[in-house]
N, C-alpha and C positions, 0 to 999 in steps of 0.2 A: 546589282540591282538596278532595276530598271526606273526611268522617272522622266517628268515632263516639266518644263521651266514654262510657267505660265505668267505672261507681261499683260497687266490690265491696262486700259485704257487711261487711268489715272496715275500709271507708272510704276505701282506697286508690284512687286513680284510672288508667285506662290511656287513651290514646289511640290510637286504631287508624286509621291514615292512609293512604288509598287505598281504602277499603272504600266500597262504594256501596250495599250492602242487607245485611240478616241475616235468617237464619230459623232457628226451633228445629229439632234433629235429633235426636231422642231426649232423650237429658241432656244435650246440648250444645247452645250457641247460637253458630251458625256466620256469619262475617260475609264477604261475596264482595265481589270487583272484578267488576264489570260491564261489558261493551263497550258503547261508544256511549253511556254515561250513561243508559242503557235504566231500570236501577233494578229490574230484574225478574231474578230467580234463575232460570236455564237452563242448559242443558249447556254453553254457553260461558261459563261465569261461572268464575273462579279464587276457591278458597278464600284467606284472607288470613289467618284465623284462629279457633279454637274454644275457648271457655269454657265450663266447667260452669255451666249454666244457675242452679242452686242457689246459685253463687256472687255472681251478679249482682243488686245493688239498682236500679240504673237505667241506661238507655241513653239517650244524646242525641245526633242528629244534628248535627255542624256544617258545615252548609253553606257552601262558601267563607269560613269564619274561620280556616282554616287556611293560611297563606301558605307555599310550597314555599322550603326554605333557599336562598340564591343560592350560586350554584357559586362554587368557591375555584379560584382560579389558581395 
């Protein structure tokens, strides 16, 4: 499962699980889920989250490092 580790200027960290790509849209950086692991943002992409760009210190892609949680019976 794809994810991004976003570190903010105030040092807190957020994991955005399920995002495949991101791009800057004006004052925001928007993360997208893309069909078929294409990693290309197009009209078929779904927005996952938007964050003010000036609040972001770093973005790190975590390919396959995040494991889905097991289903609870």
